[in-house]
Steps between C-alpha positions, in 0.01 A plus 500: 500500500419720202714811462350814349703809412292819499624829357340825617401319820420826684246615241125448517504172312816371666340544841176336386688197363675439830165513683340271241768236557508541880349156563704328227822303539710753310834668552507855366806679370372855534681759289463871436720792403569583864629240745306457822403247763440176313545683169792450262606797287475413130535722195308308236656716226840343582508161327810386690340581837182316400689190381719497811201505737297245305797263473557526875136463606374263228132608521220289357300809408584864424219755538582841354304776673765766436418778254534870427128576538500881512332557164589869478863449607544225241449762229795698637713200598482270197837334558427427866150376417640274228764361734251416776196402291675318214862412579409393855247237387748390232770438760264316732376285210854403399571400862169315532572284197851421623355395838205318338273725706153623416494870409194705598499853361243769578407731212234762433195614306721782364634264233176580315418829330187539706252600232306171492127449517501154658717336768850414377587131496842340490458459124473873426811663355679736743561858389628711792497880475698592814863440600375290790291280272773470237766394750265255671420340163872463432525326835227256397682428175826427682322264740349310208840483331717396794282328763422143403230460765321832531175659610430862402213660693360832380317689769354851542403763757679309776463590867625334818733560793683807373450820303189474281189678374284392795738642758559814294126569487461441874793732576358774276160460666652619828554852359257529208122522476510435127744346251541491123530142375514373141179333384580393142770242577352158571660191646489254787635577848698192603595399851859382550352228721298365207799519265714314753240224509519461123879494509492231770253297296692520172836442667387152597420410139680463170236709326759736354431806287349849515200569722287801579458535874251761616197484724161453336284794391603854408460865594662842445732693730232745619253224586783306664574803718132526597495129589801556727345801677169318547671208672711735714202717597662811349279784380709612202355630174665344195502723193505283188753653258620384159857394424536816290393718789738318736784536250440875486525513880804267505687549169801286603295182537556216250223363282290235675296232324136606470389137490686260727252218552674164478316170462658217700435276201786250517462412868127440446568286191760286671382475863219558749684792664310831506608824665255682728271781385676834549236630740519189720881519503480870594264415788757257642785748457315793656387297803860399567632851433246683718478235770 
């Protein structure tokens, strides 16, 4: 039986991965920062703890879903962000190579500056402008350096079973008739379910390397919010505001990429796998969420 170690198992993607593999003959070693039922406590920033667990469990695959994803907090907590987003993947990669395990690491569109005019491919040079993006890029570099058999998947605008933009909008709709949402940041909403499918697919191959992993199509945050309200039957007016206007209303917020559209170029070049269109994936998510 294949053994898969998952970090950040209680996050949106961690939950989606377990559901994706539900019908597979797989034994999961579920880890997170807090121990729980069926969950092992693991601090990925502690190389000795990581090596000890991997040596004991001898997984065939390590999937790293753990990250410091609070973009604004990363600006204030550089050391912590670097430990989780860079040192953590480094430690897991060292352990993966020792165990001859495949290393799957989830990264982000924030590794790019976000001022492009066409979808970013895996061949475009990263140039992050935020602490989050910089530390995530360092994590990628460590994975490339230390994990002999690695997959790096860059995703964006992720939502699933957990805290996310969709649920935030629906919660705000309960007490607001109108909302201000940024309209000049474009990207692709990506379902954790779809990302889990791509991870499952790649994990069964030796097609190693860096891949972009977002749903097909693109939109902006304001239009995304309107799509959510339409599907939920909520009569909420969405005021389209610019990033500058939003920054004036929320001065503590970190800079976000204006252009975050990723092209899943490598997976299309090397396989027949294609992720769903973002609107179709949202339909599936909303039906399950709303019942």
